N, C-alpha and C positions, 0 to 999 in steps of 0.2 A: 110097291108100298100103293095102301087105298090112295083118294087127292085128301083121302081125309083128312087121316092121317101124319101125310104129308107139309099138308098144308097146318094142323096142329106144334107137328115139327118146325117150319119154315116158320112159324112166327114168333118159336120161344125167340129170349135179348138174344144168348149164347151160340144159337144158330149161321148167324152177323158169318159168325170167326171163320167157319166151315166151308160154309157159304166160300166163305171167303181167298182162305186154300184153294179150296176146290178152282172160283176162280183164277187166282195170279195160277194154276198151272196149266189149265188150259190157255191159258196168254200167252206160257213156257211152250206154246202148239203158234200158234197163230194172233195177234193180238184184240182182234174179236171176237172169237174165244170167250174169254172170261170174261165178257164185258157183256154179250149176250151172256153170256148164259143166268149172266147176277141179273141182265135187265128182267131178262128168264124168268124166271125168282120171284122176282118183283108184281110183274104182269099178273103170278101167278094167282099169291096173297093177294089182290086186288078183286081180279076175279070173283075170287074162290070167296070175296067178300061183296059178295052181289053189283062190283065197280065202283066199292065203296075207298074215291079216289085223301078221303082224308088218315086214314095209314095213314101217309108218305109225306103231310103233310098241304096237297090239295083242299083243301080245310073253306074255301075263301073264291066263288068266281070274281073272275074276271072283270072288273072293273077299269071307270074312266083315274080314277085311283094311285091307280095301279103300274098304269099303264104311264101317264104325267110320272109315276116315280119312277121308275125302266127308265127311260127315258136321260132324265142328269144325273144320277143315278153309273146310268152305262158312258156316258162322256170323261165324269170323273173317274174316275176307274182307267176311261177310256188312255187318261195324259197322265194319269196318276201312275195306273204301270208300265205307260210308255215310257216315262221317266224311270220307274225300274230297270224293267228292262236292260235297261241303255245300259243304263252300270254292269249290268249281272250279265253282260255280251261285250262288256271291252275288257274284261276281265277277267272268262272265261269265254270270248266265240262267240258267237252270232247262233244263235235257234239255228236245226232244220226245216224248216219247210218243205221239204225238196218237190215235196207229197205233193203244193199245191199247184206247182211248177205246174200245169195241165193244164187251168184253167185262164195266164196271162194270153188276152184275145180274142179268143177263149165264148162268145157270151153262154152256146149251148154248155157248157163244161162246166161253166161261174155261172149257171140257171139246177142244176144236177146240186153241185157244189151246199148250195142256197140253199136249195130244200132235204137236203141228208143232213143239212148240219141241222137248224131247226129241226127236223125228222129225231134225231141221232144223239148231237151235241148236246142244243139246249136243253130239248125237253126229260131227249131218253137218260143220258151223264143227271143232270138232277136226279129226276125221276133216284135212280139207279145209287149213285153218293153222296145227297143230302136222307135223303127221299126214305132212300132203308138201311143204306148201311150207317150212316149219321147218323141216324135213328136209334138205329139197335142200339147198337154203341153206345149209347152217351142211355138209353133204357139197361142197356150190361151193366153199367155201373157205378149205377145208384141212380140213373136220370136226376140227378144235381143240378146244379149252375157247373163245379170244377168234373161232374159228371164229364157233359157237356163241349168245356172247356177239353181235353179230354181230347176224348170224340171227333171235335172238329182237328187240330191241334194231326191227331195220328189218320184221319180219312182224305189231310189236303198235305201230307207224306209217300200216302198213296195212291190217289191223280196223279200226285209229278211224277212219282217210280213211272204211273202204267200212256204215262209221257216218254216212257224214254228212250221212242224213235228221233227223238227236234234233239239229241245227247242233256249233251250236263246241263244248261242252260239253259236247252227248253225242261228242265226238270225242276231245273230250283227256282225260275220262275210263273211257272205255272201250280205249284208248292205253290208258294205262295200267292196267289189269284186269286189257290183253290182257299186261301185261310180267310180270304177275307170273305165269297159266299159262307166260313161256315159261320162266322164270326152275322153273315147280314140270315140267315137260315135263324139263328139259335134267337132271332128280333124277333124272325116272321114265322114262324112252325105252324104256321096254317094257311101262309100263301103261302108256298113252294114259287106259280105261277110268275110274283115277282120276280123270282131268283132266272127263273125261263128264259127271260123278256129278257132282265138283262146279260146273261148270258146269252141272248142269239143276237142280238143288239151290236156285242162288243161282239164277237167274233163273226154277221155282213161285213159292216165298219172296216172289217180285215181282210175281208177277202174281195173284198169290195177295190182297196187299190191293192193287191196281188191281183187282181185283174187288169188294170185298169194301166198294172207298169208304177203305181205308185208312191209302192210301200218304200223302197226303197228315203226317196224323197225323205217323208216322214220321221223315218229313218235316222234321215242329216238331218236336220230338225230336233232333234228330240240329244242327239246327238254333238250340237254343233250347244242346245245350250243348255247342257251339262261342263262340255270341259273345251271350249271356242270364249 
């Protein structure tokens, strides 16, 4: 298949269904394969559009207003999800974050994790899950308010399940958080960078707490706030 034919196909709204199905099958082999397949398709489309990032919702340049907005929303999101996750973990058990144990007290691993997070989680995940998956599903369903709502719910469920390595409580917590990002993207369809910054700032806070071995103290504070 030529690049032009592939481009014409993957930019059709219905193609997102097949992209997600293939990504899901690849994830059964290795969870990273599905992610990179979907991200590769997204970047291929943007490349063929001569790097027109507005396809995915990056239609505004980064400015001071977006940065300030991202900081205060990130702080609110941190406390809101802290309360929600505490309730979820109280009944379903703690999230499995053992994959991050290597960064505890290790500055080199911490820096490496921060770099990968900003590139592949903050930017890559927002570009793929909201900039491509959610946007294309909304178009597929008719590009109405209800279509965007349905698309946001579906992508939140899919995003949560993609974090299955964190356990049931992790799936639910991530899924709920993704609903917030879906709503935020609906309100900021031309400013995906706002979501990227919030995602990155939020993850940076937790990664830093884990590196400093202070995450358990924060978790205990939320528990005491709610249950004691």
